[in-house]
C-alpha positions as CSV (number, residue, x, y, z in Angstrom):
1,M,98.8,99.2,102.9
2,L,102.3,100.6,102.4
3,A,105.4,98.7,103.2
4,G,109.2,98.9,102.8
5,P,111.2,96.4,100.9
6,E,112.0,94.4,104.0
7,A,108.3,93.6,104.7
8,I,106.8,93.6,101.2
9,S,106.7,89.9,100.8
10,D,104.8,89.5,104.1
11,V,102.4,92.3,103.0
12,I,101.8,90.6,99.6
13,T,101.1,87.3,101.4
14,N,98.6,89.2,103.6
15,V,96.8,90.6,100.6
16,V,96.7,87.3,98.8
17,T,95.3,85.6,102.0
18,G,92.8,88.4,102.7
19,V,94.5,89.8,105.9
20,N,95.1,93.2,104.1
21,D,92.9,94.7,101.4
22,Y,95.6,96.1,99.1
23,V,99.3,96.9,98.7
24,M,101.1,99.6,96.8
25,S,104.3,98.1,95.4
26,P,106.7,98.3,92.5
27,I,105.3,96.3,89.6
28,S,108.5,94.2,89.5
29,I,107.8,92.9,93.0
30,V,104.1,91.9,92.4
31,A,104.5,90.8,88.7
32,P,104.7,87.0,89.6
33,D,101.5,87.3,91.7
34,L,99.7,89.2,88.9
35,A,100.8,86.6,86.4
36,D,99.6,83.8,88.6
37,G,96.2,85.5,89.2
38,N,96.9,85.8,93.0
39,L,96.6,89.6,92.8
40,V,94.6,92.0,90.6
41,A,96.2,95.3,89.6
42,L,93.7,98.1,90.3
43,G,95.8,101.0,89.1
44,V,99.3,102.4,88.6
45,T,100.5,105.4,90.6
46,T,102.1,107.2,87.7
47,A,100.5,109.9,85.5
48,Q,100.7,107.6,82.4
49,R,99.9,103.9,82.1
50,S,102.8,101.5,82.5
51,P,104.1,99.7,79.4
52,A,104.5,96.6,81.7
53,L,100.7,96.8,82.5
54,P,99.2,98.6,79.5
55,D,95.6,97.5,80.4
56,V,95.8,98.8,84.0
57,P,94.5,102.3,84.4
58,T,96.3,105.1,86.2
59,L,94.9,105.9,89.6
60,A,93.8,109.2,88.1
61,E,91.9,107.3,85.4
62,A,90.4,105.0,88.1
63,G,88.9,107.9,89.9
64,V,91.6,109.8,91.9
65,P,92.0,113.0,89.9
66,G,95.5,114.3,89.6
67,Y,97.1,111.3,91.3
68,D,100.8,111.1,90.2
69,F,103.1,109.6,92.8
70,P,105.6,107.3,91.0
71,I,108.0,105.0,92.9
72,W,111.5,105.9,92.0
73,Y,115.0,104.5,92.7
74,G,118.4,106.2,92.8
75,V,122.0,105.4,93.0
76,W,123.7,106.8,96.1
77,A,127.3,107.3,97.3
78,P,128.5,108.2,100.8
79,A,128.6,111.9,101.7
80,G,132.0,113.4,100.9
81,T,132.6,111.1,97.9
82,P,134.9,113.0,95.5
83,I,133.0,114.7,92.7
84,G,135.0,113.0,90.1
85,I,133.9,109.6,91.4
86,V,130.3,110.8,91.6
87,E,130.4,112.0,88.0
88,W,132.1,108.8,86.8
89,L,129.4,106.8,88.5
90,A,126.6,108.9,87.0
91,E,128.1,108.6,83.5
92,D,128.5,104.8,83.9
93,M,124.9,104.5,85.1
94,T,123.6,106.6,82.2
95,W,125.5,104.4,79.8
96,A,124.3,101.2,81.5
97,I,120.6,102.1,81.4
98,S,120.9,103.1,77.8
99,Q,122.0,99.6,76.8
100,P,119.1,97.7,75.2
101,P,119.2,94.6,77.5
102,V,119.2,96.8,80.6
103,H,116.8,99.3,79.3
104,D,114.3,96.7,78.1
105,W,114.5,94.7,81.3
106,L,113.7,97.9,83.3
107,V,110.8,98.8,81.1
108,N,109.4,95.3,81.1
109,H,109.5,95.3,84.9
110,G,107.5,98.5,85.1
111,M,110.2,101.1,85.4
112,E,111.0,104.1,83.3
113,P,114.7,104.5,83.0
114,M,115.9,108.1,83.5
115,S,119.3,109.6,83.9
116,M,120.2,112.8,85.6
117,T,123.3,114.7,86.5
118,P,124.2,114.4,90.2
119,E,123.0,118.0,90.6
120,A,119.7,117.4,88.9
121,F,119.2,114.2,91.0
122,A,119.9,116.1,94.2
123,R,117.3,118.7,93.2
124,F,114.8,115.9,92.2
125,V,115.2,114.2,95.7
126,I,114.6,117.5,97.5
127,D,111.5,118.3,95.3
128,E,110.1,114.8,95.8
129,T,110.7,115.0,99.5
130,Q,108.9,118.3,99.7
131,R,106.0,117.0,97.6
132,A,105.6,114.0,99.9
133,L,105.7,116.2,103.0
134,R,103.0,118.5,101.5
135,T,100.9,115.3,100.9
136,I,101.4,114.1,104.5
137,E,100.5,117.5,105.9
138,A,97.4,117.9,103.7
139,S,96.2,114.5,104.6
140,R,97.0,114.9,108.3
141,I,98.6,111.5,108.3
142,A,101.2,112.7,110.8
143,Q,98.4,113.7,113.2
144,A,96.7,110.3,113.1
């Protein structure tokens, strides 16, 4: 089952209690339930194994060839924000995620810190959106 952040705790509870069969979630959200043995990690959605769960296979390794659909986060500003402020924010975020305490925390919580220019991030978002739409169209989810 897929869920947004506002409902994820309810979905995790539903999986733990057997109401739902599975959940796809960022590692950082399910880490406590994995550590407590309430959940079992079946696979990660990235092309490579996660340093946070090195013994958990990728979904491709687990039998879904070619599966690579990572969860990613971005930093956003309102449309029309002056480019100087956007560039300043991007530079500060790049600096912050390069600092060992921040970088290590992100990695230990299943994330892969990346920095991009605002232009590269805009292109990345467009590419990821198009990839998701192709997946939806190919699976006919929208027709269900």
